[in-house]
C-alpha positions in Angstrom: -25.6 51.9 15.0 -22.7 50.4 13.7 -20.5 52.7 15.3 -21.6 52.6 18.8 -21.2 48.5 18.6 -17.7 49.0 17.9 -16.8 51.7 20.3 -18.9 49.6 23.2 -16.7 46.5 21.9 -13.5 48.3 21.8 -14.1 49.8 25.3 -14.9 46.3 27.0 -11.5 45.1 25.1 -9.8 48.1 27.2 -11.8 47.3 30.2 -10.7 43.7 30.5 -7.1 44.5 29.1 -6.5 46.8 32.1 -8.1 44.5 34.6 -5.8 41.6 33.3 -3.1 43.4 33.6 -3.7 44.6 36.9 -4.6 41.1 38.3 -1.0 40.2 36.8 0.8 43.1 38.2 -0.5 42.5 41.9 -0.2 38.6 41.3 3.7 38.9 40.5 4.5 41.5 43.2 6.3 40.2 46.0 5.4 41.7 49.1 5.6 41.7 53.0 2.5 41.1 54.3 1.1 41.1 58.1 -1.7 38.5 58.9 -3.1 37.9 62.3 0.1 39.5 63.9 2.3 37.3 61.9 4.9 39.0 59.6 5.1 37.2 56.6 7.9 36.7 53.9 7.7 38.3 50.2 7.4 36.0 47.6 10.9 36.4 46.6 12.6 36.4 50.0 15.3 34.0 48.5 16.8 36.6 46.7 16.9 39.2 49.3 20.0 40.5 50.8 21.0 38.4 53.9 21.5 40.6 56.9 24.1 39.6 59.1 23.9 40.8 63.0 26.7 40.3 65.2 26.1 38.4 68.3 25.7 40.9 71.5 26.0 40.0 74.9 24.2 37.5 76.6 22.8 40.0 79.2 21.7 43.3 77.6 21.4 45.2 80.6 25.2 44.5 81.9 25.4 48.5 83.2 22.5 48.9 84.4 22.9 45.7 86.8 26.4 46.7 87.8 24.7 50.1 88.4 22.4 48.6 90.4 24.7 46.3 92.6 27.0 49.4 93.1 24.3 51.3 94.5 23.1 48.6 96.9 26.6 47.9 98.2 27.0 51.9 98.9 23.5 51.7 101.0 24.9 48.7 102.9 28.2 50.4 103.4 26.1 53.7 104.7 24.0 51.5 106.8 26.9 49.6 108.1 28.5 53.1 109.1 25.4 54.2 110.7 24.8 51.3 112.8 28.6 51.2 114.2 29.7 53.4 117.0 
């Protein structure tokens, strides 16, 4: 009976130690989470590497706008050529 009590007591100690270790590991892990559509930073965001993105052009679709403008001017030129006898 004594051996069974000691084994049960030892098993309980190991279970509590493993649970405590798991809780400690989870509490000390900084990770990025998504909560209600927001991406929240990790607990260690101050130590994270800083990323720099150089500013780009204000209007991101400049080439597309230029192509559309050229197309429109071509159409107008074609229509003007058709209307002029």
